[in-house]
C-alpha positions in Angstrom: 64.2 25.1 4.7 65.9 24.1 6.6 62.7 25.3 9.6 60.3 23.5 7.6 62.6 20.5 7.8 63.0 21.7 11.7 59.3 21.7 11.7 58.7 18.0 10.4 61.4 16.8 12.4 59.7 18.1 15.6 55.8 17.0 14.6 58.3 12.9 13.8 59.2 13.0 17.4 56.1 13.5 18.8 54.5 11.3 17.3 56.6 9.2 18.1 56.2 9.7 21.6 52.4 9.4 21.5 52.7 6.3 20.0 54.7 5.5 22.1 53.1 6.2 25.0 50.2 5.5 24.2 51.3 2.0 23.3 52.6 1.5 27.4 49.5 2.8 27.9 47.2 -0.3 26.2 50.1 -2.6 27.9 49.6 -1.7 31.6 45.8 -1.3 31.0 46.6 -5.8 29.3 48.1 -5.7 32.5 46.5 -5.0 35.3 43.2 -6.6 33.0 45.2 -10.0 33.1 46.1 -9.5 37.5 42.1 -9.1 37.7 39.8 -11.5 36.1 43.6 -14.4 36.2 42.3 -15.9 39.8 38.2 -15.3 38.3 39.0 -17.4 35.0 41.0 -19.6 36.9 37.6 -20.3 38.9 35.6 -20.1 36.6 37.8 -22.7 34.8 37.6 -25.1 36.8 34.4 -24.6 37.6 33.3 -25.4 34.0 35.8 -28.4 33.8 34.0 -30.6 36.9 30.8 -29.9 35.1 31.9 -31.0 32.0 33.8 -33.5 33.2 30.4 -35.3 35.3 28.4 -35.1 32.3 31.2 -37.2 30.3 31.3 -39.9 33.3 28.0 -39.6 33.4 27.0 -40.3 30.0 30.0 -42.8 29.9 29.1 -44.9 33.1 24.8 -45.3 31.9 26.0 -46.5 28.2 28.0 -48.8 29.7 25.5 -49.8 32.2 23.8 -50.7 29.1 25.1 -52.3 27.0 25.8 -54.6 30.6 22.4 -54.4 32.5 23.0 -54.8 36.0 20.8 -55.2 38.9 22.1 -55.8 43.5 22.0 -59.2 42.9 25.2 -59.6 40.0 27.2 -57.7 42.6 26.5 -59.6 46.5 25.2 -63.0 47.6 23.2 -63.0 50.8 23.5 -65.8 53.1 20.7 -66.9 55.4 21.2 -69.6 58.2 18.3 -71.6 58.7 16.0 -68.9 60.8 16.6 -66.6 57.4 18.6 -64.3 59.1 21.2 -62.7 57.4 24.8 -64.5 58.2 27.4 -62.9 55.6 27.2 -61.0 51.9 29.4 -62.6 49.6 31.0 -60.9 47.0 30.6 -61.9 43.5 33.9 -61.1 42.1 33.9 -61.9 38.7 31.3 -59.4 38.0 32.7 -56.8 39.9 35.7 -56.9 37.9 34.0 -57.1 34.7 32.1 -53.8 35.1 34.5 -52.3 36.7 36.2 -53.1 33.6 34.3 -52.5 30.7 34.0 -49.2 32.9 37.5 -48.4 32.8 37.4 -48.6 29.1 33.7 -46.9 28.2 35.4 -43.3 30.5 39.1 -44.0 29.2 37.8 -43.8 26.1 35.1 -41.0 26.8 37.4 -38.6 28.1 40.2 -39.5 25.2 37.4 -37.9 22.2 36.4 -35.3 25.0 39.5 -33.4 24.4 39.8 -30.6 23.3 36.2 -29.4 23.6 35.9 -25.3 23.3 33.5 -24.2 26.2 32.8 -20.9 25.7 33.7 -18.0 29.1 32.2 -13.8 28.4 35.0 -11.8 29.8 31.6 -10.0 31.7 31.7 -13.4 33.9 35.9 -13.6 34.1 36.2 -9.7 35.5 34.2 -11.2 39.2 31.0 -8.2 38.5 28.3 -10.6 38.8 26.4 -7.3 36.9 28.7 -8.3 34.0 28.2 -11.7 34.0 27.6 -13.1 30.9 28.1 -9.8 28.8 30.9 -9.7 26.4 32.8 -10.6 24.7 33.6 -14.9 25.2 37.5 -16.8 25.8 37.2 -20.7 24.2 38.4 -22.8 27.6 39.7 -26.2 25.9 38.9 -29.3 27.7 42.4 -31.2 28.2 41.5 -34.9 30.1 44.6 -35.6 31.6 45.8 -39.6 32.0 44.0 -41.9 32.8 40.8 -42.0 34.6 41.1 -44.3 37.7 37.8 -46.6 38.5 36.8 -48.3 41.2 33.9 -50.1 42.6 33.1 -49.3 46.3 30.7 -51.3 48.7 29.8 -49.2 51.9 27.0 -49.9 54.7 25.0 -46.9 56.5 22.2 -47.1 58.7 18.7 -47.5 57.2 16.7 -47.4 60.7 16.6 -49.3 64.1 17.7 -53.1 63.2 18.0 -52.0 59.4 21.4 -51.4 57.4 21.0 -50.4 53.6 23.8 -51.5 51.1 25.1 -48.6 48.4 28.0 -50.2 45.5 28.4 -47.2 43.1 31.6 -46.1 41.1 34.2 -44.5 41.9 35.5 -42.1 39.2 39.2 -39.5 39.9 39.5 -37.5 36.9 43.1 -35.5 36.4 42.3 -32.3 33.9 43.1 -28.9 32.9 41.1 -26.7 31.3 43.2 -24.7 29.1 42.9 -20.0 28.1 44.7 -18.0 26.3 47.7 -16.7 29.0 46.1 -19.0 30.9 45.6 -23.1 32.3 44.1 -24.3 35.4 44.3 -27.7 36.4 41.8 -30.6 38.6 42.0 -33.4 40.9 37.4 -34.9 40.6 36.5 -36.9 42.3 32.8 -38.4 41.2 30.3 -41.1 42.4 27.7 -43.0 40.6 25.4 -45.5 43.0 24.8 -48.8 41.0 22.5 -50.8 42.9 21.8 -50.6 46.6 19.7 -52.9 49.0 18.1 -52.6 52.6 18.6 -55.6 54.7 16.9 -56.7 58.1 17.4 -57.4 60.5 20.6 -59.0 62.9 23.9 -57.8 61.4 26.3 -59.5 61.6 29.4 -58.1 62.3 31.6 -58.2 59.3 30.6 -58.4 56.0 32.8 -58.9 52.0 33.0 -56.3 50.8 35.4 -54.7 48.2 37.3 -51.4 47.1 37.0 -49.6 50.7 
């Protein structure tokens, strides 16, 4: 009886040792896999955040512009002399401020509505091995806007050829976002620009213009 009890005890200890070894091996493998895919996962999360943010901002801007249509003449007025030469470009400050306020409100509302949006990222893609890209189980990534977006209307002048200057007016948006997957989180500062209007000024270019933004 003692021998039987001893054998059973030895088998139990052996089984416990085997299970402990399997458990430790699994933990080590998980740690190694985590070390392998974590950098790639962070990069993928950052790129997915940028893509989703750009989509959200573009849609929000288009929505605002569809509700309050505008063109170049709503932002700036060309001042000419008696010979028709451009002497100045005057900013229509009221219109600029009004559109900037509308964009700020709509963009931040859109970002808030998109909070906790889930994007599926395959572990095959996260492995960094191209042959496994898009394969394997997926990990949900949560999109998390952080704080409010900064919105500013900016104008700039660029050479457009001989005796020609292109005046561009665009909205510049800065957003801080994060992407979170299990045991991993990455943050990104995203700068997005959207062209609102432009015109080509032909003729003598004055030394200075009344510009806004930068």
